[in-house]
PyMOL commands that place a pseudoatom at each C-alpha (Angstrom):
pseudoatom trace, name=CA, resn=UNK, resi=1, chain=A, elem=C, hetatm=0, pos=[0.319, -3.998, 16.934]
pseudoatom trace, name=CA, resn=UNK, resi=2, chain=A, elem=C, hetatm=0, pos=[3.984, -3.245, 16.315]
pseudoatom trace, name=CA, resn=UNK, resi=3, chain=A, elem=C, hetatm=0, pos=[5.264, -0.143, 18.059]
pseudoatom trace, name=CA, resn=UNK, resi=4, chain=A, elem=C, hetatm=0, pos=[6.709, 2.386, 15.622]
pseudoatom trace, name=CA, resn=UNK, resi=5, chain=A, elem=C, hetatm=0, pos=[8.806, 5.374, 16.655]
pseudoatom trace, name=CA, resn=UNK, resi=6, chain=A, elem=C, hetatm=0, pos=[7.869, 8.501, 14.740]
pseudoatom trace, name=CA, resn=UNK, resi=7, chain=A, elem=C, hetatm=0, pos=[8.707, 12.152, 14.984]
pseudoatom trace, name=CA, resn=UNK, resi=8, chain=A, elem=C, hetatm=0, pos=[5.076, 12.906, 14.102]
pseudoatom trace, name=CA, resn=UNK, resi=9, chain=A, elem=C, hetatm=0, pos=[1.762, 12.242, 15.796]
pseudoatom trace, name=CA, resn=UNK, resi=10, chain=A, elem=C, hetatm=0, pos=[0.306, 9.886, 13.176]
pseudoatom trace, name=CA, resn=UNK, resi=11, chain=A, elem=C, hetatm=0, pos=[-3.204, 8.508, 13.549]
pseudoatom trace, name=CA, resn=UNK, resi=12, chain=A, elem=C, hetatm=0, pos=[-4.548, 5.701, 11.386]
pseudoatom trace, name=CA, resn=UNK, resi=13, chain=A, elem=C, hetatm=0, pos=[-8.223, 5.424, 10.490]
pseudoatom trace, name=CA, resn=UNK, resi=14, chain=A, elem=C, hetatm=0, pos=[-10.366, 3.782, 7.854]
pseudoatom trace, name=CA, resn=UNK, resi=15, chain=A, elem=C, hetatm=0, pos=[-10.683, 5.691, 4.619]
pseudoatom trace, name=CA, resn=UNK, resi=16, chain=A, elem=C, hetatm=0, pos=[-13.851, 7.668, 4.002]
pseudoatom trace, name=CA, resn=UNK, resi=17, chain=A, elem=C, hetatm=0, pos=[-15.333, 9.447, 0.971]
pseudoatom trace, name=CA, resn=UNK, resi=18, chain=A, elem=C, hetatm=0, pos=[-14.107, 12.778, 2.355]
pseudoatom trace, name=CA, resn=UNK, resi=19, chain=A, elem=C, hetatm=0, pos=[-10.547, 11.558, 1.636]
pseudoatom trace, name=CA, resn=UNK, resi=20, chain=A, elem=C, hetatm=0, pos=[-11.038, 11.254, -2.136]
pseudoatom trace, name=CA, resn=UNK, resi=21, chain=A, elem=C, hetatm=0, pos=[-9.319, 14.518, -3.094]
pseudoatom trace, name=CA, resn=UNK, resi=22, chain=A, elem=C, hetatm=0, pos=[-6.330, 13.801, -0.816]
pseudoatom trace, name=CA, resn=UNK, resi=23, chain=A, elem=C, hetatm=0, pos=[-6.003, 10.268, -2.223]
pseudoatom trace, name=CA, resn=UNK, resi=24, chain=A, elem=C, hetatm=0, pos=[-6.048, 11.605, -5.773]
pseudoatom trace, name=CA, resn=UNK, resi=25, chain=A, elem=C, hetatm=0, pos=[-3.338, 14.135, -4.908]
pseudoatom trace, name=CA, resn=UNK, resi=26, chain=A, elem=C, hetatm=0, pos=[-1.141, 11.449, -3.311]
pseudoatom trace, name=CA, resn=UNK, resi=27, chain=A, elem=C, hetatm=0, pos=[-1.621, 8.980, -6.143]
pseudoatom trace, name=CA, resn=UNK, resi=28, chain=A, elem=C, hetatm=0, pos=[-0.869, 11.636, -8.734]
pseudoatom trace, name=CA, resn=UNK, resi=29, chain=A, elem=C, hetatm=0, pos=[2.478, 12.322, -7.039]
pseudoatom trace, name=CA, resn=UNK, resi=30, chain=A, elem=C, hetatm=0, pos=[3.271, 8.666, -7.697]
pseudoatom trace, name=CA, resn=UNK, resi=31, chain=A, elem=C, hetatm=0, pos=[2.204, 8.885, -11.322]
pseudoatom trace, name=CA, resn=UNK, resi=32, chain=A, elem=C, hetatm=0, pos=[4.533, 11.860, -11.795]
pseudoatom trace, name=CA, resn=UNK, resi=33, chain=A, elem=C, hetatm=0, pos=[7.444, 10.242, -9.922]
pseudoatom trace, name=CA, resn=UNK, resi=34, chain=A, elem=C, hetatm=0, pos=[7.218, 6.952, -11.840]
pseudoatom trace, name=CA, resn=UNK, resi=35, chain=A, elem=C, hetatm=0, pos=[8.308, 5.128, -8.687]
pseudoatom trace, name=CA, resn=UNK, resi=36, chain=A, elem=C, hetatm=0, pos=[5.367, 2.817, -8.028]
pseudoatom trace, name=CA, resn=UNK, resi=37, chain=A, elem=C, hetatm=0, pos=[2.832, 2.553, -10.826]
pseudoatom trace, name=CA, resn=UNK, resi=38, chain=A, elem=C, hetatm=0, pos=[2.697, 1.826, -14.521]
pseudoatom trace, name=CA, resn=UNK, resi=39, chain=A, elem=C, hetatm=0, pos=[-0.305, 4.147, -14.739]
pseudoatom trace, name=CA, resn=UNK, resi=40, chain=A, elem=C, hetatm=0, pos=[0.595, 7.221, -16.754]
pseudoatom trace, name=CA, resn=UNK, resi=41, chain=A, elem=C, hetatm=0, pos=[-2.610, 9.240, -16.447]
pseudoatom trace, name=CA, resn=UNK, resi=42, chain=A, elem=C, hetatm=0, pos=[-3.557, 11.104, -13.304]
pseudoatom trace, name=CA, resn=UNK, resi=43, chain=A, elem=C, hetatm=0, pos=[-6.564, 10.033, -11.286]
pseudoatom trace, name=CA, resn=UNK, resi=44, chain=A, elem=C, hetatm=0, pos=[-9.433, 12.210, -10.090]
pseudoatom trace, name=CA, resn=UNK, resi=45, chain=A, elem=C, hetatm=0, pos=[-11.280, 12.568, -6.794]
pseudoatom trace, name=CA, resn=UNK, resi=46, chain=A, elem=C, hetatm=0, pos=[-14.321, 11.030, -8.529]
pseudoatom trace, name=CA, resn=UNK, resi=47, chain=A, elem=C, hetatm=0, pos=[-12.329, 7.913, -9.426]
pseudoatom trace, name=CA, resn=UNK, resi=48, chain=A, elem=C, hetatm=0, pos=[-11.048, 7.749, -5.857]
pseudoatom trace, name=CA, resn=UNK, resi=49, chain=A, elem=C, hetatm=0, pos=[-14.663, 7.764, -4.606]
pseudoatom trace, name=CA, resn=UNK, resi=50, chain=A, elem=C, hetatm=0, pos=[-15.135, 4.594, -6.663]
pseudoatom trace, name=CA, resn=UNK, resi=51, chain=A, elem=C, hetatm=0, pos=[-11.948, 3.042, -5.255]
pseudoatom trace, name=CA, resn=UNK, resi=52, chain=A, elem=C, hetatm=0, pos=[-13.081, 3.816, -1.703]
pseudoatom trace, name=CA, resn=UNK, resi=53, chain=A, elem=C, hetatm=0, pos=[-16.499, 2.307, -2.378]
pseudoatom trace, name=CA, resn=UNK, resi=54, chain=A, elem=C, hetatm=0, pos=[-14.966, -0.861, -3.874]
pseudoatom trace, name=CA, resn=UNK, resi=55, chain=A, elem=C, hetatm=0, pos=[-12.688, -1.283, -0.840]
pseudoatom trace, name=CA, resn=UNK, resi=56, chain=A, elem=C, hetatm=0, pos=[-15.630, -1.352, 1.572]
pseudoatom trace, name=CA, resn=UNK, resi=57, chain=A, elem=C, hetatm=0, pos=[-16.607, -4.770, 0.289]
pseudoatom trace, name=CA, resn=UNK, resi=58, chain=A, elem=C, hetatm=0, pos=[-13.773, -6.726, 1.903]
pseudoatom trace, name=CA, resn=UNK, resi=59, chain=A, elem=C, hetatm=0, pos=[-10.388, -5.070, 1.711]
pseudoatom trace, name=CA, resn=UNK, resi=60, chain=A, elem=C, hetatm=0, pos=[-8.923, -2.826, 4.438]
pseudoatom trace, name=CA, resn=UNK, resi=61, chain=A, elem=C, hetatm=0, pos=[-8.067, 0.705, 3.358]
pseudoatom trace, name=CA, resn=UNK, resi=62, chain=A, elem=C, hetatm=0, pos=[-6.411, 3.068, 5.868]
pseudoatom trace, name=CA, resn=UNK, resi=63, chain=A, elem=C, hetatm=0, pos=[-5.291, 6.681, 5.862]
pseudoatom trace, name=CA, resn=UNK, resi=64, chain=A, elem=C, hetatm=0, pos=[-2.574, 8.208, 8.023]
pseudoatom trace, name=CA, resn=UNK, resi=65, chain=A, elem=C, hetatm=0, pos=[-3.507, 11.601, 9.397]
pseudoatom trace, name=CA, resn=UNK, resi=66, chain=A, elem=C, hetatm=0, pos=[-1.186, 14.102, 11.057]
pseudoatom trace, name=CA, resn=UNK, resi=67, chain=A, elem=C, hetatm=0, pos=[-2.229, 17.596, 12.074]
pseudoatom trace, name=CA, resn=UNK, resi=68, chain=A, elem=C, hetatm=0, pos=[-5.550, 17.060, 10.297]
pseudoatom trace, name=CA, resn=UNK, resi=69, chain=A, elem=C, hetatm=0, pos=[-3.843, 16.325, 6.981]
pseudoatom trace, name=CA, resn=UNK, resi=70, chain=A, elem=C, hetatm=0, pos=[-3.851, 13.016, 5.099]
pseudoatom trace, name=CA, resn=UNK, resi=71, chain=A, elem=C, hetatm=0, pos=[-0.171, 12.097, 5.055]
pseudoatom trace, name=CA, resn=UNK, resi=72, chain=A, elem=C, hetatm=0, pos=[-0.526, 8.764, 3.277]
pseudoatom trace, name=CA, resn=UNK, resi=73, chain=A, elem=C, hetatm=0, pos=[-2.637, 5.698, 2.736]
pseudoatom trace, name=CA, resn=UNK, resi=74, chain=A, elem=C, hetatm=0, pos=[-2.395, 1.933, 2.720]
pseudoatom trace, name=CA, resn=UNK, resi=75, chain=A, elem=C, hetatm=0, pos=[-4.795, -0.401, 1.036]
pseudoatom trace, name=CA, resn=UNK, resi=76, chain=A, elem=C, hetatm=0, pos=[-5.234, -4.087, 0.536]
pseudoatom trace, name=CA, resn=UNK, resi=77, chain=A, elem=C, hetatm=0, pos=[-6.540, -5.300, -2.799]
pseudoatom trace, name=CA, resn=UNK, resi=78, chain=A, elem=C, hetatm=0, pos=[-7.196, -8.685, -4.371]
pseudoatom trace, name=CA, resn=UNK, resi=79, chain=A, elem=C, hetatm=0, pos=[-4.176, -10.796, -5.237]
pseudoatom trace, name=CA, resn=UNK, resi=80, chain=A, elem=C, hetatm=0, pos=[-4.274, -13.894, -7.346]
pseudoatom trace, name=CA, resn=UNK, resi=81, chain=A, elem=C, hetatm=0, pos=[-7.613, -14.774, -8.788]
pseudoatom trace, name=CA, resn=UNK, resi=82, chain=A, elem=C, hetatm=0, pos=[-11.197, -15.083, -7.730]
pseudoatom trace, name=CA, resn=UNK, resi=83, chain=A, elem=C, hetatm=0, pos=[-11.097, -18.718, -6.698]
pseudoatom trace, name=CA, resn=UNK, resi=84, chain=A, elem=C, hetatm=0, pos=[-11.814, -19.601, -3.056]
pseudoatom trace, name=CA, resn=UNK, resi=85, chain=A, elem=C, hetatm=0, pos=[-8.168, -20.287, -2.178]
pseudoatom trace, name=CA, resn=UNK, resi=86, chain=A, elem=C, hetatm=0, pos=[-7.230, -16.724, -3.162]
pseudoatom trace, name=CA, resn=UNK, resi=87, chain=A, elem=C, hetatm=0, pos=[-9.588, -15.159, -0.592]
pseudoatom trace, name=CA, resn=UNK, resi=88, chain=A, elem=C, hetatm=0, pos=[-6.895, -15.106, 2.090]
pseudoatom trace, name=CA, resn=UNK, resi=89, chain=A, elem=C, hetatm=0, pos=[-4.315, -13.340, -0.080]
pseudoatom trace, name=CA, resn=UNK, resi=90, chain=A, elem=C, hetatm=0, pos=[-4.071, -9.586, -0.388]
pseudoatom trace, name=CA, resn=UNK, resi=91, chain=A, elem=C, hetatm=0, pos=[-1.774, -7.129, -2.107]
pseudoatom trace, name=CA, resn=UNK, resi=92, chain=A, elem=C, hetatm=0, pos=[-0.522, -4.180, -0.056]
pseudoatom trace, name=CA, resn=UNK, resi=93, chain=A, elem=C, hetatm=0, pos=[-0.090, -0.748, -1.618]
pseudoatom trace, name=CA, resn=UNK, resi=94, chain=A, elem=C, hetatm=0, pos=[1.202, 2.226, 0.335]
pseudoatom trace, name=CA, resn=UNK, resi=95, chain=A, elem=C, hetatm=0, pos=[1.589, 5.841, -0.692]
pseudoatom trace, name=CA, resn=UNK, resi=96, chain=A, elem=C, hetatm=0, pos=[3.130, 8.537, 1.520]
pseudoatom trace, name=CA, resn=UNK, resi=97, chain=A, elem=C, hetatm=0, pos=[3.032, 12.230, 0.667]
pseudoatom trace, name=CA, resn=UNK, resi=98, chain=A, elem=C, hetatm=0, pos=[6.501, 13.504, -0.289]
pseudoatom trace, name=CA, resn=UNK, resi=99, chain=A, elem=C, hetatm=0, pos=[6.574, 15.975, 2.607]
pseudoatom trace, name=CA, resn=UNK, resi=100, chain=A, elem=C, hetatm=0, pos=[5.986, 13.153, 5.132]
pseudoatom trace, name=CA, resn=UNK, resi=101, chain=A, elem=C, hetatm=0, pos=[8.467, 10.577, 3.848]
pseudoatom trace, name=CA, resn=UNK, resi=102, chain=A, elem=C, hetatm=0, pos=[11.175, 9.412, 6.237]
pseudoatom trace, name=CA, resn=UNK, resi=103, chain=A, elem=C, hetatm=0, pos=[9.168, 10.431, 9.315]
pseudoatom trace, name=CA, resn=UNK, resi=104, chain=A, elem=C, hetatm=0, pos=[7.565, 7.122, 10.279]
pseudoatom trace, name=CA, resn=UNK, resi=105, chain=A, elem=C, hetatm=0, pos=[4.312, 7.483, 8.341]
pseudoatom trace, name=CA, resn=UNK, resi=106, chain=A, elem=C, hetatm=0, pos=[5.095, 4.580, 6.020]
pseudoatom trace, name=CA, resn=UNK, resi=107, chain=A, elem=C, hetatm=0, pos=[6.069, 2.327, 8.911]
pseudoatom trace, name=CA, resn=UNK, resi=108, chain=A, elem=C, hetatm=0, pos=[2.788, 3.102, 10.714]
pseudoatom trace, name=CA, resn=UNK, resi=109, chain=A, elem=C, hetatm=0, pos=[0.850, 2.366, 7.528]
pseudoatom trace, name=CA, resn=UNK, resi=110, chain=A, elem=C, hetatm=0, pos=[2.586, -0.969, 6.882]
pseudoatom trace, name=CA, resn=UNK, resi=111, chain=A, elem=C, hetatm=0, pos=[2.051, -2.056, 10.477]
pseudoatom trace, name=CA, resn=UNK, resi=112, chain=A, elem=C, hetatm=0, pos=[-1.563, -0.919, 10.425]
pseudoatom trace, name=CA, resn=UNK, resi=113, chain=A, elem=C, hetatm=0, pos=[-2.489, -2.580, 7.135]
pseudoatom trace, name=CA, resn=UNK, resi=114, chain=A, elem=C, hetatm=0, pos=[-0.898, -5.885, 8.179]
pseudoatom trace, name=CA, resn=UNK, resi=115, chain=A, elem=C, hetatm=0, pos=[-2.894, -5.754, 11.432]
pseudoatom trace, name=CA, resn=UNK, resi=116, chain=A, elem=C, hetatm=0, pos=[-6.073, -4.921, 9.497]
pseudoatom trace, name=CA, resn=UNK, resi=117, chain=A, elem=C, hetatm=0, pos=[-5.401, -7.803, 7.086]
pseudoatom trace, name=CA, resn=UNK, resi=118, chain=A, elem=C, hetatm=0, pos=[-4.939, -10.159, 10.039]
pseudoatom trace, name=CA, resn=UNK, resi=119, chain=A, elem=C, hetatm=0, pos=[-8.171, -8.950, 11.609]
pseudoatom trace, name=CA, resn=UNK, resi=120, chain=A, elem=C, hetatm=0, pos=[-9.993, -9.454, 8.288]
pseudoatom trace, name=CA, resn=UNK, resi=121, chain=A, elem=C, hetatm=0, pos=[-8.810, -13.092, 8.103]
pseudoatom trace, name=CA, resn=UNK, resi=122, chain=A, elem=C, hetatm=0, pos=[-6.055, -12.841, 5.506]
pseudoatom trace, name=CA, resn=UNK, resi=123, chain=A, elem=C, hetatm=0, pos=[-3.235, -15.372, 5.872]
pseudoatom trace, name=CA, resn=UNK, resi=124, chain=A, elem=C, hetatm=0, pos=[-0.705, -13.722, 3.568]
pseudoatom trace, name=CA, resn=UNK, resi=125, chain=A, elem=C, hetatm=0, pos=[-0.046, -10.287, 2.122]
pseudoatom trace, name=CA, resn=UNK, resi=126, chain=A, elem=C, hetatm=0, pos=[2.257, -9.455, -0.746]
pseudoatom trace, name=CA, resn=UNK, resi=127, chain=A, elem=C, hetatm=0, pos=[3.633, -6.290, -2.256]
pseudoatom trace, name=CA, resn=UNK, resi=128, chain=A, elem=C, hetatm=0, pos=[5.077, -5.712, -5.709]
pseudoatom trace, name=CA, resn=UNK, resi=129, chain=A, elem=C, hetatm=0, pos=[7.614, -2.877, -5.647]
pseudoatom trace, name=CA, resn=UNK, resi=130, chain=A, elem=C, hetatm=0, pos=[9.542, -1.332, -8.511]
pseudoatom trace, name=CA, resn=UNK, resi=131, chain=A, elem=C, hetatm=0, pos=[13.166, -2.436, -8.181]
pseudoatom trace, name=CA, resn=UNK, resi=132, chain=A, elem=C, hetatm=0, pos=[14.593, 1.117, -8.186]
pseudoatom trace, name=CA, resn=UNK, resi=133, chain=A, elem=C, hetatm=0, pos=[12.303, 2.145, -5.288]
pseudoatom trace, name=CA, resn=UNK, resi=134, chain=A, elem=C, hetatm=0, pos=[14.815, 1.425, -2.519]
pseudoatom trace, name=CA, resn=UNK, resi=135, chain=A, elem=C, hetatm=0, pos=[13.009, 3.394, 0.225]
pseudoatom trace, name=CA, resn=UNK, resi=136, chain=A, elem=C, hetatm=0, pos=[9.861, 1.270, -0.229]
pseudoatom trace, name=CA, resn=UNK, resi=137, chain=A, elem=C, hetatm=0, pos=[11.830, -1.961, -0.418]
pseudoatom trace, name=CA, resn=UNK, resi=138, chain=A, elem=C, hetatm=0, pos=[13.638, -1.063, 2.824]
pseudoatom trace, name=CA, resn=UNK, resi=139, chain=A, elem=C, hetatm=0, pos=[10.370, -0.108, 4.514]
pseudoatom trace, name=CA, resn=UNK, resi=140, chain=A, elem=C, hetatm=0, pos=[8.697, -3.421, 3.722]
pseudoatom trace, name=CA, resn=UNK, resi=141, chain=A, elem=C, hetatm=0, pos=[11.765, -5.490, 4.626]
pseudoatom trace, name=CA, resn=UNK, resi=142, chain=A, elem=C, hetatm=0, pos=[11.973, -3.739, 8.022]
pseudoatom trace, name=CA, resn=UNK, resi=143, chain=A, elem=C, hetatm=0, pos=[8.292, -4.598, 8.521]
pseudoatom trace, name=CA, resn=UNK, resi=144, chain=A, elem=C, hetatm=0, pos=[8.973, -8.324, 8.194]
pseudoatom trace, name=CA, resn=UNK, resi=145, chain=A, elem=C, hetatm=0, pos=[8.295, -8.848, 4.498]
pseudoatom trace, name=CA, resn=UNK, resi=146, chain=A, elem=C, hetatm=0, pos=[10.701, -11.166, 2.726]
pseudoatom trace, name=CA, resn=UNK, resi=147, chain=A, elem=C, hetatm=0, pos=[11.850, -11.105, -0.868]
pseudoatom trace, name=CA, resn=UNK, resi=148, chain=A, elem=C, hetatm=0, pos=[10.326, -13.891, -2.942]
pseudoatom trace, name=CA, resn=UNK, resi=149, chain=A, elem=C, hetatm=0, pos=[11.753, -12.998, -6.322]
pseudoatom trace, name=CA, resn=UNK, resi=150, chain=A, elem=C, hetatm=0, pos=[11.844, -10.498, -9.139]
pseudoatom trace, name=CA, resn=UNK, resi=151, chain=A, elem=C, hetatm=0, pos=[9.536, -10.167, -12.094]
pseudoatom trace, name=CA, resn=UNK, resi=152, chain=A, elem=C, hetatm=0, pos=[12.010, -9.084, -14.753]
pseudoatom trace, name=CA, resn=UNK, resi=153, chain=A, elem=C, hetatm=0, pos=[10.854, -6.550, -17.324]
pseudoatom trace, name=CA, resn=UNK, resi=154, chain=A, elem=C, hetatm=0, pos=[7.400, -6.755, -15.776]
pseudoatom trace, name=CA, resn=UNK, resi=155, chain=A, elem=C, hetatm=0, pos=[6.146, -3.665, -17.542]
pseudoatom trace, name=CA, resn=UNK, resi=156, chain=A, elem=C, hetatm=0, pos=[7.206, -0.837, -19.764]
pseudoatom trace, name=CA, resn=UNK, resi=157, chain=A, elem=C, hetatm=0, pos=[6.931, 2.686, -18.410]
pseudoatom trace, name=CA, resn=UNK, resi=158, chain=A, elem=C, hetatm=0, pos=[7.563, 5.466, -20.904]
pseudoatom trace, name=CA, resn=UNK, resi=159, chain=A, elem=C, hetatm=0, pos=[9.896, 3.293, -22.968]
pseudoatom trace, name=CA, resn=UNK, resi=160, chain=A, elem=C, hetatm=0, pos=[11.814, 1.818, -20.025]
pseudoatom trace, name=CA, resn=UNK, resi=161, chain=A, elem=C, hetatm=0, pos=[11.390, -1.765, -18.829]
pseudoatom trace, name=CA, resn=UNK, resi=162, chain=A, elem=C, hetatm=0, pos=[10.916, -1.972, -15.064]
pseudoatom trace, name=CA, resn=UNK, resi=163, chain=A, elem=C, hetatm=0, pos=[11.668, -4.954, -12.827]
pseudoatom trace, name=CA, resn=UNK, resi=164, chain=A, elem=C, hetatm=0, pos=[9.357, -5.568, -9.870]
pseudoatom trace, name=CA, resn=UNK, resi=165, chain=A, elem=C, hetatm=0, pos=[10.464, -7.119, -6.578]
pseudoatom trace, name=CA, resn=UNK, resi=166, chain=A, elem=C, hetatm=0, pos=[7.938, -9.518, -5.052]
pseudoatom trace, name=CA, resn=UNK, resi=167, chain=A, elem=C, hetatm=0, pos=[7.710, -9.454, -1.249]
pseudoatom trace, name=CA, resn=UNK, resi=168, chain=A, elem=C, hetatm=0, pos=[5.462, -11.421, 1.095]
pseudoatom trace, name=CA, resn=UNK, resi=169, chain=A, elem=C, hetatm=0, pos=[4.550, -11.559, 4.738]
pseudoatom trace, name=CA, resn=UNK, resi=170, chain=A, elem=C, hetatm=0, pos=[2.772, -14.522, 6.240]
pseudoatom trace, name=CA, resn=UNK, resi=171, chain=A, elem=C, hetatm=0, pos=[0.126, -13.870, 8.868]
pseudoatom trace, name=CA, resn=UNK, resi=172, chain=A, elem=C, hetatm=0, pos=[0.688, -16.965, 10.957]
pseudoatom trace, name=CA, resn=UNK, resi=173, chain=A, elem=C, hetatm=0, pos=[-2.230, -16.315, 13.307]
pseudoatom trace, name=CA, resn=UNK, resi=174, chain=A, elem=C, hetatm=0, pos=[-4.588, -17.046, 10.395]
pseudoatom trace, name=CA, resn=UNK, resi=175, chain=A, elem=C, hetatm=0, pos=[-2.882, -20.203, 9.163]
pseudoatom trace, name=CA, resn=UNK, resi=176, chain=A, elem=C, hetatm=0, pos=[-4.339, -22.718, 11.603]
for i in range(1, 176): cmd.bond("trace and resi %d" % i, "trace and resi %d" % (i + 1))
show_as sticks, trace
zoom trace
C-alpha cells in the first residue's frame, strides 16, 4: 500500500449498513455543490442501504473514519458493460466531507480503493471527473491516474453543459 502523509489519524474499513446516514449526508453535499454528479435530487439513508447491499456482490466500498466520524468514502462500481471482458474494469468514485478536505483523507481513500481493486482482481480502474473539479483531478493524478481524454458536453446540469475528464490507472499486477 502507498504511504500517505496526513495530519489526521484516518482509518479505512469496509462500508457497513450503519454508515448509510453518513453516506447520504456526504453524497448530498456533492449534489448541492454540483462538483461531481449530474444527480439533482438528494439521496436518503434508505437508498444508501441499497447501494451498500449492491456493493457487497463484487465491488469494494470503503469508508474513511477519523475520531469515530465518517470523513469520506470510496467505491468501485461497474464500468463498461456486462460482458466478460468488462469484469476487470471498475469505476472509482470518492467523496470527502467538506470539513476533511485537504487533510489527506482523499489520498488515503484513493490508495485504499486501488489496493482493494487489485485484491479483488481488477486490472484497470477509471474515474470520470467534472472538468472544473481541480482538487479531485489533482488528487487522482498524484495517485498515478493518467488523463485519457475529455468527454465534451457530457451532461447538462441545471442548464450548464459539463465536460468530464477521463482518467485511468492500470493495475499491472493483474495483467499477467
